[in-house]
C-alpha positions in Angstrom: 15.6 11.5 12.4 18.7 12.6 14.5 19.5 10.5 17.6 19.3 12.2 20.9 22.4 14.0 21.7 23.6 14.3 18.1 23.8 17.6 16.3 21.0 18.1 13.7 22.1 17.7 9.9 22.8 20.9 8.0 20.4 21.9 5.3 22.8 20.4 2.7 23.2 17.2 4.6 19.5 16.8 5.0 18.9 17.8 1.6 21.3 15.3 0.2 19.9 12.4 2.1 16.5 13.4 0.8 17.8 13.4 -2.8 19.0 9.7 -2.2 15.8 8.6 -0.7 13.8 6.6 -3.6 10.5 7.8 -4.4 7.5 5.8 -3.2 6.2 2.9 -5.0 2.6 2.4 -6.3 2.6 -0.2 -3.4 3.6 2.3 -0.9 0.9 4.7 -2.1 -1.7 2.1 -2.1 -0.6 1.3 1.6 -0.8 5.0 2.7 -4.2 5.3 0.9 -5.6 2.4 3.0 -4.5 4.3 6.1 -6.4 7.3 5.2 -10.0 7.7 4.0 -9.9 11.5 3.3 -8.9 13.3 0.3 -5.8 11.8 -1.3 -3.7 13.5 -4.0 -0.8 12.1 -6.0 1.5 14.8 -7.4 3.8 14.3 -10.3 1.6 12.5 -12.6 2.9 13.0 -16.3 1.5 10.0 -18.0 -1.7 8.4 -18.8 -0.7 4.9 -17.3 0.3 6.6 -13.9 -2.9 8.5 -13.9 -5.0 5.3 -14.3 -2.6 3.6 -11.5 -3.4 6.6 -9.2 -7.2 6.0 -9.9 -6.7 2.4 -9.3 -5.3 2.9 -5.7 -8.1 5.3 -4.7 -6.6 8.6 -5.4 -9.2 11.3 -5.3 -7.1 13.9 -7.1 -3.9 14.0 -9.2 -1.5 16.9 -10.0 -0.1 16.8 -13.4 3.3 18.3 -12.5 7.1 17.8 -13.6 8.0 19.3 -10.1 9.2 22.4 -12.1 11.7 20.4 -14.0 14.0 20.5 -10.8 15.6 17.1 -11.4 15.2 16.7 -15.2 15.5 20.0 -17.0 14.4 18.6 -20.3 11.1 17.1 -18.9 8.0 18.0 -20.9 6.0 20.9 -19.7 3.0 19.8 -17.6 0.4 21.3 -20.0 1.6 19.0 -22.7 0.9 15.9 -20.5 -2.5 17.4 -19.3 -4.8 16.3 -22.1 -3.9 12.6 -22.1 -3.7 12.4 -18.3 -7.2 14.1 -18.0 -8.6 11.7 -20.7 -7.2 8.7 -19.1 -9.0 9.1 -15.6 -12.1 11.0 -16.9 -14.4 11.9 -14.0 -12.8 9.2 -11.8 -10.3 11.7 -10.4 -10.0 15.5 -9.9 -7.1 16.6 -12.1 -5.0 19.6 -11.2 -2.3 21.2 -13.3 0.8 22.4 -11.5 3.4 24.3 -13.3 3.7 27.0 -16.0 0.7 29.2 -14.7 2.1 32.8 -15.3 -1.1 34.7 -16.6 -5.1 34.3 -16.6 -4.7 32.8 -20.0 -2.6 29.9 -19.0 -5.5 29.1 -16.2 -8.1 29.2 -19.1 -5.9 26.9 -21.2 -5.4 24.3 -18.6 -9.2 24.3 -17.9 -10.0 23.9 -21.2 -7.5 21.0 -21.7 -9.0 18.9 -18.7 -7.8 20.4 -15.5 -10.3 21.0 -12.8 -8.0 23.6 -11.1 -4.4 25.1 -11.2 -1.7 25.5 -8.7 0.1 28.8 -8.8 3.0 28.4 -6.5 5.5 30.7 -8.1 3.0 33.5 -9.0 2.0 34.1 -5.5 5.6 33.7 -4.1 6.8 36.5 -6.4 4.0 38.6 -5.4 4.7 37.9 -1.7 8.3 38.6 -2.1 7.8 41.8 -3.9 5.0 43.5 -1.9 3.8 41.1 1.0 0.0 40.3 1.2 -0.5 43.3 -1.1 1.6 41.6 -3.7 -0.3 38.4 -3.4 -3.7 40.2 -3.9 -2.3 41.9 -6.9 -1.2 38.6 -8.4 -4.7 37.3 -7.9 -6.0 40.4 -9.5 -3.7 40.1 -12.5 -4.7 36.5 -12.9 -8.6 37.2 -12.5 -8.3 40.0 -15.2 -6.3 37.7 -17.4 -8.9 34.9 -17.2 -11.8 37.5 -17.8 -10.0 38.7 -20.9 -9.3 35.3 -22.3 -13.1 34.4 -21.6 -14.1 37.5 -23.4 -12.0 36.8 -26.4 -13.4 33.3 -26.7 -17.0 34.5 -26.2 -17.4 32.3 -23.2 -19.3 33.6 -20.1 -17.4 31.3 -17.6 -14.5 29.0 -17.1 -17.0 26.1 -16.8 -17.8 26.9 -20.5 -14.4 26.3 -22.0 -13.2 23.0 -23.7 -10.6 21.5 -25.9 -12.0 23.2 -29.1 -11.1 26.6 -27.5 -7.4 25.8 -27.6 -5.3 25.4 -30.7 -2.9 22.4 -30.0 -0.1 22.2 -32.5 0.5 18.8 -33.9 2.9 16.8 -31.7 2.3 18.9 -28.8 1.6 15.9 -26.6 4.0 13.4 -28.4 4.7 10.3 -26.5 2.6 11.5 -23.6 -0.7 9.8 -24.5 -0.1 6.1 -23.6 
């Protein structure tokens, strides 16, 4: 917070300060959870042990996300971490996937591997940038059509009918992420 009478920091000054702020600890998140009895999502869960920790502090949802690889460009894709994370928490916590959703078949894969829902930040932003609200509607139409096509190809009537057996997962796909 800027003291009264002082100029506000520039964007880059504020961003630099934010980058130097340590991430919250599990104790910080547990304290925050104790202050709030509503829905509580923890984003950035990429390991099964962190998923269990989020469940232990009372998270109602977790987002399997590598934050777009913004800070570590060699981080595994979120979809690779998804099966182990979803298995670690079972039905205790809603599991969402954040990252890598570019087409409807990506949505179907994520749901088949254990996600309850997906987040589509970039896709709708591209639509918005290209054509405003009509572009966003177009992105949703493209995703919906892709979901329908994937379900048709799998012989499934609904996304609720897909499961891990509907996805060919190569050996080593989740290497090191299932602990």
